[in-house]
C-alpha positions, 0 to 999 in steps of 0.5 A: 500500500502506498503512502498516499493510500494510507493517508487517505484511510486516516483522512477518511477516519475523521468523517470529513463530511461530518467534520467540515459540516461542523467546522462550517458552523464554527466559522459562521458563529465566529463571523456572526459575533465579529460583525465584520471586525475580524481578528484573522489570527484568532479566526485561523486558530478557531478554524483549525483548532475546532476542526481538529477537535471535531476530527478527533472526536470522529476518529474515536467515535469510529473506533468505539462504534466498530460493532454497530458500524459492521451491522449497518449498510452505510457504515460496514465499509469504514476503515475500522470495520475492515481492520485496515487501521489498528485500534491503537493507531486510531486512538493515538491519532485521535488524541494527537488531533484533539490535543493540538486542536485544544491547544490552538483554541486555548492559546490563540482564542480563549479559555472558554472556547477551549473548554467548549471544544473539550466538552463537545468532544466528551459529550459526542464520544462518551455521553452520546457515542459510548452510552446514550446512543446505545442505551436510550431513545433520547441519545439524539438529544444528547448528540445534538448538544455536541453538534451545537458546540462548534457554533457556540465555540466559534461565537465565544472565540470572539465574544469571550462570554456566553451572551444571548447571541451565543445561547441563540446560535446554540439553540438553533443548531441543537434544534436543527439536528433533531429533524436532520437525524430523525429523517435519517432514522426513518429511511434507515430504520431497518439498519438501526434496528439490525444494529440494536440502536434504539433510535426513535423510529425503532422504538416508537415507530415511523409515524411518531418520528415523523410527528417529532420531525414536524414539531422540531422543524417548526421550533428550529424555524422559530429559533432562527427568527429569534436572531432577528428579533434580538437584533443579531441579524438584519432584514435580509437574513429574516427574509431568506431564513423566513422563506426557506423556513416556511418551505421546510415546515410545509415539507415537514407537514407533508410527512404527516400524510405521505404514503412513502415515508422513506422517500419523504424522509430523504427529501427532509434530510437533504433539505436540512443540509440546505438549511444548515448551509444557508443559515451558516452563510447568512449569519456569516455575511450578515454584517455586510447586508441590510 
């Protein structure tokens, strides 16, 4: 095996799509708090540091989830399942990424942001991945806390404190993850059931999960508007998020009467990614808009 192939395997261990998706929200949180007055060294440290901490969590999660991943179609070919990377190497890799990332946050942003990064790591790897994901229907709620940590850390890297803006962006990302993950849980219900993971669709059924998705979609849209209400964003943000939010609510409502829940859930999931990207983009450039 060539060095390039080995690097590619270790890179895949970081779950790049998950890592970069979360890193984007951290950057967005920073830019929202900065309001156009950007400390570029702090921005660089936040971006690299938070990305490394997120990647470290994903690597360790891959190591701990080998038994579950082996039973699911979408994860059965991951590097740890195939045994192409030794467990010891994965753990050392995770620790190295996590330590470097945390030090960057601590020395070049602030202590609060470094603490948020570490707490996000602990919640994702241990409270969610190693415990509640396997034992409770409410594991998604716990996982959503860690998923909202990057945007909170991005915001505090500028603000240095947890103010109303920090609380709001945390709530937005927390709520976004519920319809996003529950949608996956609907169309991949059989895989989660085979792996013994007690997600909502397995324990309570698809219909109940669809109702939960609809409720959380409404709550998410309301939370995004609160950023405008509390004067953290402008009119352009309100219009864009309002229009897309209403469409997502409408799409969510269709799930209550759909005859093909799997196809509907896939649409909900894909549009959730659109919502995340647009939200992150709009709060990033808000200081430039009316």
